[in-house]
Phi, psi and omega in degrees: 000124182254009183252156178289332180240146174287127179272115184261115177277136180208151166294165186257012174292159182299321180292316179298318179294320176304314182296318180293319179293326177297315176297316180300319179296317179296321178294319182296326178298339176257013176083017182252116180279158180205168174217147182269140175238119186269133184226131176275138177247164179302324180295334178277330187273329182252107186248359184253013180235130178302143183307315181302328180284343178266357180104014177086191188284356174299342178294343178271350187244338188300316181297324178288323175300315180299321180294324174296313185292329180268003173083012181275347172223162179261325178219161174232141181249131184223156158292124189301327182293344179275348185274124177304152183287342175247119182266157176299151177306133177094353180243141179222163170288115186265333179198146174236120183279161182303136187286147173255198183305128183271349193282153168279157183224148178261126173250123185260155179282316179238300178207172184255023182300333183283345198305317183254020178266104185293340183261010183271132180252084183257194180231127176243139180255129173195147174261000184268124177293330178295312179295317179303310184296318181290324178295314181293332177295324181271326183230076187294345181277349183286157168255151180246131177247137180285141179219131181232164177117171178289178186303312183296321179295318180292323176296319179295315179300321178298314183296333182265003188258183170253015180286154175282323185193170173225155182255131180233166169279130180304316184301318181296316179296317182292323179297331180266007180073026183250025181299338178292346178280344185282119177271319182214134170269128188272078183299334183280343184274124180285125185288170174291148174309130178072011178298141179089355181250147174253131180238152179241130175251154180204170176288136178300331183280347185270075187298325181296315179293316180303317180293322182293335183278353178302332185290342181249003183279135181242111191295318181296319177294320178301313180299312181300311185289329178295320178295315180298316181289327177293321176304312180296317183295315181293328175290347183055043188265325183083160186296336185261009182280158178283068182230132174237150177204139178216128174247129173243141179242133184290171186298335179284340184077011185262318186243141178236166178224131181250135172224120179232155178217140174234130185233158165285157187296335179269000177078001184285335179235145180206147174239125180242140179232127176225137181196142172279156177206162175270127182300324180294339180241038188265000180300126179064023176292326177299321177298316179301316180292322178295319179296324176295318179295321179294322178297332180272001175104022183298326182302318181297322179292320182290327175294319176297321182293000000 
């Protein structure tokens, strides 16, 4: 780094800026100055195409990866669940910040009276195949409508629609002070790998920047999310696949618990894997869990998805 301040690349949505400013604040507390550099991504510019048809959530990261590689920024800040499990050559996960709420949340247009009615045929909006599949598994009579855009855009689309509700990440709503919009937290829905965590990427060659980011790195979150992302990676599923994974580590930091799910896109079929593990022996545990899912037929479900 040849600059006095770390240049932080970020998308310009309110949530992305919140995350970048949060990282900047944490760095400043350790005496490290920074400045934000705003970058538009394909995922921000194209809002009328479902994510899977655009190539998955990598559309939110490529422009920031390019900015790292051409030297116009020093680090990039992302919602960790948006980062593909395979990064471009020369770029690495440089820090993972402490995780917030991992759960998905239901935001309703009028009320949540329909929520526990198994015979109700309503409409839920989501662009996530994982959320779609899990919702249909629980509520097979529902229809799913695709919804794209930043948090504020999706809230507006919901209010102007005939949908019953839309599904959001709890962490995103809470970070923006919109927790009052949450009608129900979906404790039963397995989140996306690394959901609720903010990650920072940087060039592998930029040792000065990598060292400076140690002050915001949270090891337990890193361990949990690495296992979840390895599960996704070994399944060769991609960020937009109907796959959920969550690792929790107990307060001692000694024992962890893994819960993963792979679904068909219509939610009619699902494979779930749950297992305890020792954190000290967790290397490639995500791979082990993925192999168990594959042995149970996960590949066939992902092809359907």
